[in-house]
C-alpha positions, 0 to 999 in steps of 0.5 A: 436709421429712421428709428434712431431719429424718431426714438421710442416716443416716435415709434410709439406715436407711429404705432398708435397712429397705425392702430387708430387708422386700422380702427377707423377703417374697421369703424367705416366697414361696420358703419356701412354694414349697419346702414345696410342692416338698418335699411333692411330692418326699416323695410321689415318694419314698414312691411310689418306695419302695412300687414298690421294696418291691413289686418286692422282694416280687415277686422273692421270690415268683418265687424261692419259686415257682421253688424250689417248681417245682424241688422238684416237678421234682426229685421227678418226675425222681427218681420217673421214674428210680426207676421206670426202675430198678425196671422194668429190675431186674424185666426183668433178673430175669425174663430171668435166671430164663428163661435159668436155666430154659432152661439147666436144661431143656437140661442135663436134656434133654442127660443123659437117664436110663436110665429115660427112654430106655426110654420114648422112641422107638427109638434112632437109628443112631449116626454113623460114626467120620468124622462123629463126629470132625467133631461133636467138632471143632465142640464144641471151639469152644463154651463149657464147659457151666458157662460158657454160663450165665455168658456168657448172664447177663452178656450179659443184664446188659449188655443191661439196663444199656444199656437202663437208661442209655438210659432214664435219659438220656431223662429230661428233667431240665429240663421240669416237664411231661415224661412218662415216657420210652418203654420200650425 
């Protein structure tokens, strides 16, 4: 009876209304579901952003710590190298002074004055002419008196330079806990 009153257009309208009502209920359920999912995705996103920020902060801290360690290592290496240089320069000065003093002592001993010979023991008899020529021949291969000190100074300089280079090469530039290298 109600169907006769409504006709086919009324029944179609009721069917469409029911279908739309069902779609509305389904849409409400979907909306509720995706709101919950959106909340969980937002929480995951925030956690990911927080983890990223923590990682960036850790990298910055590690880089700063490495920079500080590099600065400390550079200061240590510079101090070690300066100490080696100073020690080598001091050794060089001491050796040069000793060589010059020895040269001066030998020069003063090689040329006695007339007054100092009077206080010495009696003179030793001279060499024969043949022996004298042999002694003079041996003197021909020696450096002149002024050049012996120069040669000695240059030998000392080269020796100290070799020691300095070896000591500088022994400094560990990469290890922050390295100690001073042993002296040669």
